N, C-alpha and C positions, 0 to 999 in steps of 0.2 A: 532805514527806509529805502535808500538807494539800492542796496543789495536785493531787497524784496522786489523792487520794481524791475531790476535787471532779471531776476529769476522768473518773475511773472512774464516778462517779455519773451524769454527763452522758451518757457512752457507753452505760450501761445503760438510762437513761431515754429516750434518743432513739428506739429502736425502739418503745417503748411509746407515745410521743406520736404517731408515725406511724400505729401501729395504731389508736389512738383516733380519728384523723382520718378513717380509712376509714369509709365508710358501708356498712351492711349492705344486701345486695340486697333490693329490694322484692318481696314475694310477692303476685302478682296475685290478686284475688278479686272475686266478685260478691256483693252483699248482696241477698237476696231476702226482703223483709218478708212475714210471714204465709204462709210456704211451706206449712205443713201445713193442709189443708182438713178441718176437723172437722165431723161431722154436728151439727145444731142441738142435740141432747140430749147431746152428749159434750164433756167438758172435760178439759184436762190439769191434773194436780195438780203436785206437786213432781217434775219430771223428773229421775230419777237416772241414767238410762243411755240411750245412743243408739248404734246400729250400722247398717251398710249392707251388703247382700249383693251377690253378683256381678251381679245385675240392676239394681243401683242403688236397690232398695227400702230404705226407711228404717224402722227398728224403734225404737220409743220405749217405754221402761219408765218408767211414771209412778205416783206415789203419789197416788191420789185417785179420785173419782167412784164408788167402791163401798165397801162396808163390809168391813173385814178383821178377822180374829180376834185379831190381836196388838196392833194399834195403832188400834182403833176405826175412824174414818172414813178414816184415812190407810192405804191398802192398796196394792194393786199391780194395774196393768193393762198388758198388752203389746199395743201397737197397731202395725199395719203400714200404711205409706203408699207409694204409687208414687214414682218418681223425680221426678215433677212435683208431689208433695205431696198427691195425691188419696188420700183415705182408702180403704183396701182392706178391712180387717177388724180385729177384736179377736181375739187368739189366746188360747185357754185361759180363756175367761170363767168366773169362779168356780172356777178350778183350785185343788185342795187345797193346793198349795204357796204360793199367794199370801197374803202377809201384810204385807210392807213391802219394797217394791222397792229393789234396790241397783244391779245392773249387767245389761246384755244384751250378748252377744258373738255373732258369726257365725263359724263355722269355715270351712275351705276347701271343704267340701262343702255349704255353705249351711245347715247345721244351726244352730238357734237355741239358745243357752245363756243361762240366766238364773240369777242368784244372788239369793236372797231373804233378806235379813237377819232379817226377823221370824220366818220359819218355820224358819230354820237349814237350808234346803234349796237344792240346785242341781238344775236341771231341764234336760235336753237334749230339744229338740223337733225333729222332722224339718222339712224345708222347707215341708211342707204343714200344719204346726202340730200334729202328733200327738206325744204324749209318748213318747220313746224310752228315756230313762234318768232315774232319780231318785237323787240322793245325799243322805244325811242324812234327818232326820225331825223334824217339829215336835213340841212337847209336846202331849199329848192331855188331854182333859177327864178321862179315867179315870186319868191319871198320879197318882202319890202326891203330887207337888208340882207345881203349876202356878203361873202368874203370871210376873212379870218375872224374868229370870235374875239371880242374885246375882253380886256381884264379890268373893268372898272373897280375902283376902291371906294366904298365897299362893293362887293360883287352884287350883281343883280340876283334877286331871290330865285331859288330853283322852282321848277314847275313839275308837279307830279306827272309821271309818265314820260318825261323827257330827260335827256342827259346832256352833259357838256363834257366831252372828251372822257368817255367812260373807259374803265381800265381792266376790270376783272369780275369773275363770278364764283360763287360757291353755293353749296346746298346743305340743308339740315336733314334730319332723319324723316321729317314729314314731307320732304320733297319741295319745300319752299326754297326760293332762290334769293340770294343776297348779291347785290350788284354794287361795286364800288364806283361811285360817280364823281370823277376822279380829279381832273386837273383844275376845274373851275368851281363846280358846286361843292366839292369836298364834303360829301355825305355818303351814306349807304342806303340803298333802296331795298325793300323786301317785297317780293311778289309770290303768290301762292303757286301750286303746281299746275293750275289752270291758266296762269298768266295774269291773274287779277292783282292789281296794285294794292298792297296792304298798308305800307307806311314807309317813311324814311327816318333815319336818325343820324346824328352828327351834324356839325355845322362848321364853317370856316373859323379858324382860330388856333391858338397854341395852348389853351387851357385843357385840363382833363376832360375827355369826352369830345373835344373839338379836333378837327382834322385839317391837314394841309397836304393836299395831293395824296389821298388814299390810293395806293398804287397796286396793292395785291390784297387778297382776302381769303380766309379759310375758316372752317367751322370744326368743332369737336363733337363728341358723342353726347355731351351735356347741353348742347345748344348754344354754346358761347361762340361769338363771332370775333375772329382775330383780324385786325386791319393793319396792314403795313402803312403806317402814318408817315409817309416818306419825308414830307417837308418839315415835320416835327422831330424826325430822327428817333422814332419810338414805335412800339407796337401798342395799339389801342384795343382793349378787350371790351366787348359789349355783350349784354344778355340779348340773345336773338329774339326772345319773346316780346 
């Protein structure tokens, strides 16, 4: 019996050894130092997001260089560069939604989507840089309670149409948008292509289907929604319908 067990162990381990000996294919790449050509008076801060459109233009969402309402000098700037790294423009200078940059994404029509954690807002801009849609709203000076958002336990219930430290966006084949509503609400919101709120799913917790700081989001061709469930150290998969 011991010999059989030893032989079985060798039989099982052999393919694993062969697999370990195989080398992964090399992915070719070119390293281009100092690709982005910034004007003399412009500086990158903490770069939190980068995306590329169909023309190869590079969009950089950076925390810095201007003063923001939520995090003092750490704010948000959306910069566009050509495929050769040449600076083209700043998009949305002093835009109301800018407070603390998080992500930038480009959809199939080259619209520019940004999520701003500091203002709790998601902004859709047209390819020429005009605001097309706005989701959520930041706290106002006239609000009853302003200042940093609290983290009560249990958290306050989420409000449809509003976000608390939003993190990312993704789209399905129908053009619906999924928004990871991120550090506090720990859920995913779904809006249609016209901006109508459809529903939300997920809730704070560590059980299957529950979220803890959903930080990034993606979809596949079958309509599944993949959520980087950061606080729970796993990927959560939802049916987008």
